[in-house]
C-alpha positions in Angstrom: 4.2 0.9 8.6 1.0 0.3 10.5 2.7 -1.0 13.5 4.9 2.0 13.9 1.8 4.1 14.0 0.2 1.8 16.5 3.1 2.2 18.9 2.9 6.0 18.7 5.9 6.7 16.5 6.0 9.8 14.3 5.0 9.7 10.7 8.2 9.7 8.8 8.1 9.8 5.0 10.8 8.6 2.6 11.9 11.4 0.3 9.7 14.4 -0.3 6.4 12.7 0.2 3.4 15.0 0.4 -0.4 14.9 0.1 -1.1 15.6 -3.6 -3.8 17.8 -5.1 -5.1 15.0 -7.2 -8.5 13.6 -6.3 -8.3 11.6 -3.1 -11.2 9.9 -1.3 -11.0 7.9 1.9 -13.8 5.7 3.2 -14.2 3.3 6.1 -16.5 0.3 5.6 -19.0 -0.1 8.4 -19.7 -3.8 9.3 -20.7 -5.6 12.4 -19.1 -3.5 15.1 -18.3 0.2 14.5 -16.2 1.6 17.3 -15.0 5.2 18.1 -11.5 4.1 17.1 -12.2 2.4 13.7 -14.1 -0.2 11.9 -13.8 -3.8 12.9 -15.2 -6.9 11.2 -14.3 -10.3 12.8 -11.2 -8.6 14.3 -10.1 -7.0 11.0 -9.8 -3.3 10.6 -10.7 -2.3 7.1 -9.8 0.9 5.2 -10.2 1.9 1.5 -8.5 4.8 -0.3 -9.3 5.9 -3.9 -7.2 8.2 -6.0 -6.8 9.2 -9.7 -3.1 9.1 -10.7 -2.0 10.7 -14.0 -0.3 7.6 -15.4 -1.9 4.6 -17.3 -2.8 1.4 -15.4 0.1 -0.4 -17.0 2.6 1.9 -15.3 0.9 1.8 -12.0 0.8 -2.0 -12.1 4.5 -2.1 -12.9 5.3 -0.1 -9.8 2.9 -1.9 -7.4 3.8 -5.4 -8.5 7.6 -4.8 -8.3 7.9 -5.3 -4.5 11.7 -5.5 -4.8 11.8 -1.8 -5.3 9.6 -0.8 -2.3 12.7 -0.1 -0.2 13.5 2.8 -2.5 10.3 4.8 -1.9 7.9 3.3 0.7 8.2 4.8 4.2 9.6 2.5 6.9 10.5 -0.3 4.4 14.2 -1.1 5.0 14.4 -4.0 2.6 12.2 -5.7 0.0 12.5 -8.6 -2.4 10.7 -10.9 -4.7 11.2 -14.6 -3.9 9.2 -16.3 -6.6 7.6 -15.6 -10.0 5.2 -17.4 -12.3 5.8 -18.6 -15.8 4.9 -15.1 -17.2 7.3 -13.3 -14.9 4.8 -11.9 -12.5 5.7 -12.2 -8.8 3.9 -14.8 -6.6 5.8 -14.4 -3.4 7.8 -11.5 -1.8 9.1 -10.2 1.4 9.5 -6.9 3.3 11.6 -5.8 6.3 10.0 -2.9 8.1 12.0 -1.0 10.7 12.1 2.1 12.9 14.6 2.6 15.7 14.6 -0.6 17.9 11.7 -2.2 16.0 12.6 -4.5 13.1 10.2 -7.0 11.6 10.5 -9.1 8.4 7.6 -10.9 6.8 6.7 -12.8 3.6 3.6 -12.5 1.6 2.0 -14.3 -1.3 1.0 -12.3 -4.3 -1.8 -12.6 -6.9 -1.3 -10.3 -9.9 -3.6 -9.7 -12.8 -1.6 -7.6 -15.2 -2.6 -4.0 -15.4 -5.7 -4.7 -13.3 -4.9 -5.7 -9.7 -2.3 -6.8 -7.2 -3.3 -8.7 -4.0 -0.9 -9.4 -1.2 -1.5 -11.6 1.8 0.9 -12.2 4.7 2.2 -15.8 5.0 4.4 -15.3 8.1 4.5 -12.4 10.5 4.8 -12.1 14.3 2.9 -8.9 14.9 -0.2 -9.6 12.7 -2.9 -12.2 12.9 -3.8 -11.1 9.3 -2.5 -8.5 6.8 -4.2 -8.1 3.4 -3.8 -5.4 0.7 -5.5 -5.2 -2.6 -4.7 -2.7 -5.4 -7.4 -2.3 -8.1 -6.4 -0.3 -11.2 -9.0 1.1 -13.6 -8.3 3.1 -16.7 -9.7 6.7 -16.8 -10.0 8.2 -20.3 -8.8 11.8 -20.7 -9.9 14.0 -23.6 -6.9 14.7 -25.8 -4.3 13.3 -23.4 -3.0 9.9 -22.3 -5.2 7.9 -20.0 -5.0 8.1 -16.2 -5.6 5.4 -13.6 -8.1 5.2 -10.7 -6.3 3.4 -7.9 -8.2 1.8 -5.2 -6.3 0.5 -2.2 -8.1 -1.9 0.2 -6.2 -2.5 3.5 -7.3 -5.1 6.1 -5.3 -6.1 9.1 -5.4 -7.4 12.7 -2.6 -7.3 15.2 -2.0 -10.2 17.6 -1.9 -7.7 20.4 -5.4 -6.2 21.1 -3.9 -3.0 22.4 -2.1 -2.4 19.1 -5.5 -2.9 17.3 -7.1 -0.2 19.4 -4.3 2.3 19.1 -3.5 1.7 15.5 -7.1 2.5 14.4 -6.3 6.2 15.4 -3.6 6.3 12.7 -4.8 4.0 9.9 -6.4 6.7 7.9 -3.1 8.6 7.8 -1.1 5.5 7.0 -3.4 4.6 4.0 -3.0 8.1 2.6 0.8 8.0 3.0 1.0 4.6 1.3 -1.0 5.6 -1.8 0.8 9.0 -2.1 4.2 7.2 -2.0 3.2 5.1 -4.9 1.7 8.1 -6.8 5.0 10.0 -6.4 7.0 7.1 -7.6 4.7 6.8 -10.6 5.0 10.5 -11.5 8.8 10.5 -11.0 9.1 7.5 -13.3 7.0 9.2 -15.9 9.2 12.3 -15.8 12.4 10.2 -16.1 10.9 8.4 -19.1 10.1 11.7 -20.8 13.6 13.0 -20.3 15.0 10.0 -22.1 13.0 10.8 -25.2 
């Protein structure tokens, strides 16, 4: 998704994605070299988004860790799959194909999953990026008289091989981070509604 933004393509959302009224905070970490276009540390642009989602951490973990279903709801993801799992059934390697018009890129990533707590994905092979890293942290939030919610923290770090893409993409990364976390929130809420209808 980031590279579509970097090349000036419009923000297209899969389904009826929207910015939710739930609590949403976005912060940039300031390291060695703050620039007017974004935050850079050793060539990596870094962004963090936090949001409280009205589902328990176990449900959010289920959605984030199931990379094979990203193609169903994540913007720009044309295909997604899990290529390896550990003995407990958690994914350890996965792949995505991201496309828009004439642009089409596929890459693989290694996954580290701690059930109901975190999902870390790091790129293993990709032509556009020097580095691509995402980390989802999930923390239970107790609600009085209702089921628990989940505070979701998404950390995104990346660097393009093309310096121009790094400069231009920093203009859009805030928006991309928000779109990503809202796509997962909507998926979680839709899943919750479907489960209730089955009762």
